[in-house]
C-alpha positions as CSV (number, residue, x, y, z in Angstrom):
1,M,-30.6,-101.2,-6.6
2,T,-29.2,-104.0,-8.7
3,D,-25.5,-104.0,-7.8
4,S,-24.8,-107.5,-6.5
5,R,-22.3,-106.1,-4.0
6,L,-25.3,-104.9,-2.0
7,L,-26.9,-108.3,-1.7
8,T,-24.2,-110.6,-0.3
9,H,-21.1,-110.1,1.9
10,D,-18.6,-112.9,1.5
11,P,-16.1,-112.4,4.4
12,D,-13.4,-114.3,2.5
13,A,-13.6,-111.7,-0.3
14,L,-13.4,-108.7,2.0
15,A,-10.5,-107.0,3.8
16,P,-10.1,-108.7,7.2
17,E,-11.0,-105.6,9.3
18,V,-14.2,-105.1,7.2
19,A,-15.2,-108.8,7.6
20,A,-14.7,-108.5,11.4
21,L,-17.4,-105.9,11.6
22,L,-20.0,-107.7,9.6
23,P,-21.5,-109.6,12.5
24,R,-22.1,-106.4,14.4
25,L,-23.7,-104.9,11.3
26,A,-26.3,-107.7,11.6
27,D,-26.8,-107.3,15.4
28,A,-30.3,-107.1,16.8
29,D,-29.4,-103.8,18.6
30,P,-29.7,-100.8,16.2
31,L,-27.2,-98.9,18.3
32,V,-24.6,-101.6,17.7
33,R,-25.3,-101.6,14.0
34,R,-25.0,-97.8,13.9
35,I,-21.6,-97.8,15.6
36,A,-20.5,-100.6,13.3
37,L,-21.3,-98.4,10.4
38,L,-19.2,-95.6,11.8
39,E,-16.3,-97.9,12.3
40,L,-16.6,-99.2,8.8
41,A,-16.6,-95.7,7.5
42,D,-13.5,-94.9,9.5
43,L,-11.6,-97.7,7.8
44,E,-11.8,-95.7,4.5
45,E,-11.7,-99.1,2.9
46,P,-13.6,-99.7,-0.4
47,D,-14.6,-103.1,0.8
48,A,-16.7,-101.4,3.5
49,L,-18.9,-99.6,1.0
50,P,-21.3,-102.4,0.0
51,P,-22.2,-103.3,3.6
52,I,-22.9,-99.6,4.3
53,A,-25.0,-99.2,1.2
54,H,-26.9,-102.4,2.0
55,A,-27.7,-100.9,5.4
56,L,-28.9,-97.8,3.7
57,A,-31.3,-99.8,1.5
58,H,-32.4,-102.4,3.9
59,D,-31.9,-101.7,7.6
60,T,-35.1,-101.6,9.5
61,T,-34.1,-98.7,11.8
62,P,-34.3,-95.2,10.4
63,D,-31.3,-93.9,12.5
64,V,-29.1,-96.6,11.0
65,R,-30.2,-95.8,7.4
66,R,-29.7,-92.1,8.1
67,E,-26.2,-92.7,9.3
68,A,-25.5,-94.8,6.3
69,A,-26.7,-92.0,4.0
70,R,-24.4,-89.6,5.8
71,V,-21.2,-91.6,5.7
72,L,-21.7,-92.6,2.1
73,G,-21.4,-88.9,1.1
74,S,-17.6,-89.2,1.3
75,W,-17.6,-91.5,-1.7
76,E,-18.6,-90.9,-5.3
77,E,-18.6,-94.2,-7.1
78,T,-21.5,-94.2,-9.5
79,W,-23.3,-97.0,-7.8
80,I,-23.1,-95.2,-4.4
81,V,-24.5,-92.0,-5.9
82,E,-27.4,-94.1,-7.3
83,A,-27.9,-95.6,-3.8
84,L,-28.2,-92.2,-2.4
85,C,-30.6,-91.1,-5.0
86,L,-32.8,-94.1,-4.2
87,A,-32.6,-93.1,-0.5
88,L,-34.3,-89.9,-1.4
89,L,-37.5,-92.1,-1.6
90,D,-37.0,-93.5,1.9
91,P,-40.3,-93.3,3.9
92,V,-38.6,-91.5,6.8
93,H,-37.9,-87.8,6.3
94,D,-34.6,-87.7,8.2
95,V,-33.2,-90.4,6.0
96,R,-34.2,-88.5,2.9
97,I,-32.6,-85.3,4.3
98,A,-29.3,-87.1,5.0
99,A,-29.3,-88.5,1.5
100,A,-30.0,-85.1,0.0
101,T,-27.2,-83.6,2.1
102,S,-24.7,-86.2,0.9
103,L,-25.7,-85.6,-2.7
104,S,-25.3,-81.9,-2.3
105,A,-21.7,-82.5,-1.3
106,L,-20.7,-84.3,-4.5
107,K,-17.6,-82.9,-6.2
108,D,-16.9,-85.3,-9.1
109,I,-18.5,-84.1,-12.3
110,E,-18.9,-87.8,-13.3
111,S,-21.7,-88.0,-10.7
112,G,-23.7,-85.5,-12.8
113,S,-24.9,-88.1,-15.2
114,V,-26.4,-90.2,-12.4
115,L,-28.2,-87.2,-10.9
116,R,-29.3,-86.0,-14.3
117,A,-31.3,-89.2,-14.8
118,W,-33.3,-88.3,-11.7
119,A,-33.8,-84.6,-12.4
120,D,-37.4,-84.9,-13.7
121,H,-38.6,-87.2,-10.9
122,E,-42.3,-86.7,-10.0
123,D,-41.5,-86.3,-6.3
124,A,-40.9,-82.7,-5.5
125,F,-38.4,-83.4,-2.7
126,V,-36.4,-85.7,-4.9
127,Q,-36.4,-83.2,-7.8
128,A,-35.2,-80.3,-5.5
129,A,-32.5,-82.5,-3.9
130,I,-31.2,-83.6,-7.3
131,L,-31.2,-80.0,-8.6
132,R,-29.2,-79.0,-5.6
133,G,-26.6,-81.6,-6.3
134,L,-26.4,-80.7,-9.9
135,R,-25.9,-77.0,-9.1
136,E,-22.9,-77.8,-6.9
137,L,-21.4,-79.7,-9.7
138,R,-22.0,-76.9,-12.3
139,Y,-23.3,-79.7,-14.5
140,A,-24.0,-78.2,-17.9
141,D,-26.7,-80.9,-18.8
142,A,-28.7,-79.7,-15.9
143,F,-29.9,-76.7,-17.9
144,E,-32.9,-78.2,-19.5
145,P,-34.4,-79.9,-16.4
146,A,-33.7,-76.7,-14.4
147,L,-35.5,-74.7,-17.1
148,R,-38.5,-77.0,-16.9
149,A,-38.4,-76.9,-13.1
150,L,-39.0,-73.1,-13.1
151,E,-42.6,-73.9,-13.8
152,H,-43.0,-76.4,-11.1
153,D,-45.8,-76.0,-8.5
154,D,-43.5,-76.6,-5.6
155,D,-41.5,-73.6,-4.3
156,S,-38.5,-75.6,-3.3
157,V,-38.1,-77.0,-6.8
158,R,-38.4,-73.6,-8.4
159,A,-35.9,-72.2,-5.9
160,E,-33.3,-74.8,-6.7
161,A,-33.9,-74.3,-10.5
162,V,-33.2,-70.6,-10.2
163,V,-29.9,-71.2,-8.5
164,V,-28.9,-73.9,-11.1
165,L,-29.6,-71.5,-14.0
166,G,-27.8,-68.7,-12.3
167,W,-24.7,-70.7,-11.8
168,L,-24.7,-72.2,-15.4
169,K,-24.8,-68.7,-16.8
170,D,-26.5,-69.7,-20.0
171,S,-28.1,-66.7,-21.8
172,R,-31.1,-68.8,-22.7
173,A,-32.1,-68.6,-19.1
174,L,-32.3,-64.8,-19.0
175,A,-35.9,-64.4,-20.1
176,P,-37.3,-67.2,-17.9
177,L,-35.3,-65.8,-14.9
178,A,-36.6,-62.3,-15.6
179,L,-40.1,-63.7,-15.7
180,A,-39.5,-65.3,-12.3
181,V,-38.3,-61.9,-11.0
182,T,-41.5,-60.2,-11.9
183,G,-44.0,-63.0,-11.6
184,D,-43.1,-65.6,-9.0
185,T,-45.4,-65.6,-6.0
186,N,-42.6,-66.6,-3.6
187,A,-40.5,-63.6,-2.5
188,E,-37.4,-65.6,-1.8
189,I,-37.5,-67.1,-5.3
190,R,-37.9,-63.6,-6.8
191,R,-34.9,-62.4,-4.7
192,S,-32.8,-65.4,-5.9
193,A,-33.8,-64.8,-9.5
194,V,-32.7,-61.2,-9.2
195,G,-29.3,-62.4,-8.1
196,A,-29.1,-65.0,-10.8
197,L,-29.5,-62.3,-13.4
198,G,-26.1,-61.0,-12.5
199,F,-24.4,-62.7,-15.4
200,A,-26.5,-60.7,-18.0
201,Q,-25.1,-58.2,-20.4
202,V,-25.9,-54.6,-19.4
203,T,-27.5,-54.2,-22.9
204,D,-30.1,-56.9,-22.2
205,T,-33.3,-54.8,-22.1
206,G,-35.4,-57.6,-20.7
207,T,-33.1,-58.2,-17.8
208,L,-32.9,-54.5,-17.0
209,S,-36.6,-54.1,-17.2
210,A,-37.1,-56.9,-14.7
211,L,-34.5,-55.5,-12.3
212,L,-36.0,-52.1,-12.4
213,Q,-39.4,-53.6,-11.6
214,A,-37.7,-55.4,-8.7
215,L,-36.7,-52.1,-7.2
216,D,-40.4,-51.6,-6.5
217,D,-41.0,-55.1,-5.2
218,P,-43.1,-55.1,-2.0
219,I,-40.5,-57.2,-0.2
220,W,-37.4,-55.2,0.8
221,Q,-35.0,-58.1,0.4
222,V,-35.9,-58.3,-3.2
223,R,-35.4,-54.5,-3.7
224,E,-32.0,-54.9,-1.9
225,E,-30.9,-57.7,-4.3
226,A,-32.1,-55.7,-7.3
227,A,-29.9,-52.7,-6.3
228,T,-27.0,-55.1,-5.8
229,T,-27.4,-56.7,-9.2
230,L,-27.8,-53.4,-11.0
231,G,-24.5,-52.3,-9.4
232,K,-22.8,-55.5,-10.6
233,L,-24.0,-54.9,-14.1
234,R,-22.8,-51.2,-14.0
235,A,-26.3,-50.4,-15.4
236,K,-26.0,-46.6,-16.1
237,S,-29.6,-46.6,-17.4
238,A,-30.8,-47.5,-13.9
239,R,-29.3,-44.3,-12.5
240,D,-32.6,-42.4,-11.9
241,A,-34.4,-45.4,-10.5
242,L,-31.5,-46.1,-8.1
243,I,-31.3,-42.5,-7.0
244,A,-35.0,-42.6,-6.2
245,T,-34.4,-45.8,-4.2
246,L,-32.0,-43.9,-1.9
247,D,-35.3,-42.9,-0.2
248,D,-36.3,-46.5,0.5
249,D,-37.9,-47.2,3.9
250,Y,-35.3,-49.8,4.7
251,W,-31.7,-48.7,5.4
252,Q,-30.4,-52.0,4.0
253,V,-31.9,-51.2,0.6
254,R,-30.5,-47.6,0.8
255,L,-27.0,-49.1,1.7
256,R,-26.9,-51.4,-1.3
257,T,-28.3,-48.7,-3.6
258,A,-25.5,-46.3,-2.5
259,R,-23.0,-49.0,-3.2
260,A,-24.5,-49.7,-6.6
261,L,-24.4,-46.0,-7.6
262,G,-20.7,-45.9,-6.6
263,Q,-20.0,-48.9,-8.8
264,I,-21.9,-47.4,-11.7
265,G,-19.9,-44.2,-11.2
266,E,-22.8,-41.7,-11.6
267,S,-21.7,-38.3,-10.4
268,A,-25.3,-37.1,-10.4
269,A,-25.8,-39.3,-7.4
270,A,-23.2,-37.5,-5.2
271,F,-25.6,-35.2,-3.4
272,P,-28.3,-37.7,-2.6
273,I,-25.7,-40.1,-1.4
274,A,-24.0,-37.4,0.7
275,A,-27.3,-36.9,2.4
276,L,-26.9,-40.4,3.9
277,L,-23.9,-39.2,5.8
278,S,-26.3,-37.9,8.4
279,S,-28.2,-41.2,8.8
280,P,-28.4,-42.6,12.4
281,I,-27.3,-46.0,10.9
282,S,-23.4,-46.1,11.0
283,N,-23.2,-48.8,8.4
284,L,-25.1,-46.7,6.0
285,R,-22.9,-43.6,6.7
286,K,-19.9,-45.8,6.1
287,E,-21.2,-47.1,2.8
288,A,-22.2,-43.6,1.7
289,A,-18.7,-42.4,2.3
290,L,-17.2,-45.3,0.4
291,A,-19.6,-44.7,-2.5
292,L,-18.6,-41.0,-2.7
293,G,-15.0,-42.0,-2.9
294,E,-15.8,-44.2,-5.8
295,L,-17.6,-41.4,-7.5
296,R,-14.6,-39.1,-7.0
297,E,-17.0,-36.1,-7.2
298,P,-15.5,-32.8,-5.9
299,A,-18.9,-31.6,-5.0
300,A,-19.0,-34.1,-2.2
301,L,-15.9,-32.7,-0.5
302,D,-17.7,-30.4,2.0
303,A,-20.1,-33.1,3.1
304,L,-17.2,-35.6,3.6
305,R,-15.1,-33.0,5.6
306,D,-18.1,-32.4,7.9
307,A,-18.2,-36.2,8.5
308,L,-14.5,-36.4,9.6
309,N,-15.8,-36.1,13.2
310,D,-18.3,-38.9,12.9
311,A,-18.7,-40.8,16.2
312,D,-18.0,-44.2,14.5
313,P,-14.3,-44.9,13.8
314,D,-15.1,-47.1,10.8
315,V,-17.1,-44.2,9.3
316,R,-14.2,-41.8,9.9
317,K,-11.9,-44.2,8.2
318,A,-14.2,-44.5,5.2
319,V,-14.5,-40.7,5.0
320,R,-10.7,-40.3,5.0
321,I,-10.4,-42.9,2.2
322,A,-13.0,-41.1,0.2
323,L,-11.4,-37.7,0.6
324,Q,-8.1,-39.2,-0.5
325,Q,-9.7,-40.7,-3.6
326,I,-11.3,-37.4,-4.6
327,E,-8.1,-35.4,-4.0
328,Q,-6.1,-37.9,-6.1
329,A,-8.6,-37.7,-8.9
330,R,-8.2,-33.9,-9.0
331,Q,-4.4,-34.0,-9.4
């Protein structure tokens, strides 16, 4: 860190209340130094920032450095963002975590250029933390490093890369994300990649193929996310695969599938969805009723009327809404 403000503190050049705290910031007791940091931060005075950043870089006690990293997250001057990036290399994990947390809270798009310079760092923790900060900023120039990070050996880096690409919504990421859906060894990354594909066009065959494969993923959370994304895309070509997924072993997957079929508006799904009204899971019965209302299929009327006496009041309410929707559509 080369900013001269981190190297010297001239009391005569500082606000008086900041200068008054400097001796305590040099106290031998780390608890005194830590409390002094908090009091400096409470001043919300720009003059207090260099002493805090100096503590982040040089204090011998990890708890003091961690506190400095935490309080600096409220400020976004370029040199402070750089100081926090440097703190990602601190030898103590808790300090690195605090710095990463502060970087993930950045709001000023101008901070993106500082983070971008660190985006290809060789340290996996640093790279993941930087990508997390860039995703929060929706920083467009994060696209290329995020795309490269999809091939990183470290799961945390790939996970952050997927989210960055999903939020940037650049069509160039669709094929790499689809590959992550079908090929990544980490189930959570596959699930996240499925969700990231939600910005695709429904005509994108590569995306649809990957999502249909995800409906057969061995991990139910991935299948659940695939049903959700297909519903968002209104993917009519997925109708048969989704209807088959209504028999999934996990009710959470069946619930999202019923919702997706309702969003797509496939009347052919009315009977298999109506069968869910007899499920022992009340949330699933409620979702089935709501989906039938979205379909507005008269063939579902008998099943819905039978469900008017459901033991769960939320289910009964959903049934009444569905009946009203169907009746209105018939008028």
